[in-house]
C-alpha positions, 0 to 999 in steps of 0.5 A: 767566381765574384761578379765584379759591382763598380759604384760610382759614388761623389762626397757628400753624397746624401744617396751614397751615405743610405746606400751605405748606412740603410743598405751595406749597413745591414750585415745580411746584406752585406755578406751577400754582397761579399760573398759573391761581389767584389765591389770597388768604388770609384768616385764621380771627380777623382784624380786617382789612376784606373786601367779600363777594361780596354787597357787604357789608363785614366782617371775615375772622372774619365772612366765615370765619363766612359760609363755616362755616370750622371748619378751617385750612387750609380752602380755597375753590374759586370759578367766574367767578360767585363761587359754591363749587364745591369745598370742601377743608375740612383738608390735602391731600397734594401729589399730592391737591392736585395732583390738585384743582387740575387738576379745577378748572384745567381746570372738570372741574365741568361734567363729573364730581364730583371724586369720580369724577375723584379715583377715576380718579386714584387713588394706587397705593403703600400697602397697597392692604387695608383696615384691620379693626383691634381696636375695628371693628366687622365687615361686613355693616352695618346703620346703624341697628340699631349706634344703637340700642345708645346710643353715637355712631357712626364711621364710616372712608371709607377706601379701599384704595391710602391711605397715610394710611388706613395711617398711620391704623390703623398708628399712631394707632389702636394709640395708648393714648389713640387706644383709650381714645377708640375706647371711647366709639364704635362703629367702622365701616369701609368701602370709599368706593367700593365697592359693598356693601351697607350700611344707612345710619344712616335706616334705607335699604338702599342701596350704600356708594358711593352712600351716600357720594355722597348725604353729598358723602365726597370724600377718604379718609379721613373720620370722619364721627360720627352721634349715637342719633337717626342725625343727623350732628354732625360730619366731619373729611376730611382728614390728621390727627396724634393728636392732631388725630383723638383730639379729634375723637373726644373732642369727639363722645362729650364732647358738647362740640360743644352748648357749643363749636360750634367744633371749633378752639376746642375744640381749643385749650381741650384742649391748654390743659387738658392742658399745664394738667396737665403733658402734653405737644402734640406736633401732629406726633407 
């Protein structure tokens, strides 16, 4: 009578460490998880044998590839038939993860989406404002028209009362390297839950809320990147520090995704190049 969580990790992943320490290191969260779930850890690059959901024996790495795991940690929540009912790409703060656990344990997916469930349980401890900082285009937005300017498009899906959004704008976006990466992009900022009118990359006039639901945005902040054709090419939807934020921007505007489809591999290569030139990367700065 427990549900299954597949937890994909990789050695040396600071976000995995933070998940284990800051989330499962809290007795309340650990006890709740143990009571309602069976959690199975899978090494994203591992070679141990896994019998997958079709009964085939493959490696951990192959199993991760089947689920298109591109981030660590990634948590996949399965229902009783082995279907993925919620996917968490990246690190969630304890309060956010607690809501995920309660949503799945309560089988609320039969009643409403996690997006709506979380909307009803938003934290109220942040600045309660949107940050239209330097370099961000001002609304209203016609994204199809903006894409004609030639630069890749970054859409920041945020919301008021978002502590991570505050940190993103008040710290990471003010850094010299981040500003340099942002200069290669057209950047717009939207309130994920709002009914503000927007013209999406396909030219359809809709509301931000409906568009976010259509493309399955479920976390704030989410960074969703589009190419000149209006096609989504990459997204991040978790708590990230400066190196990963800057890396995601470079991954897109350098078109590195065309040569290296795995974002984690790209980051490893990027870090190696920086350190070879004498730079120092602190993943938690």
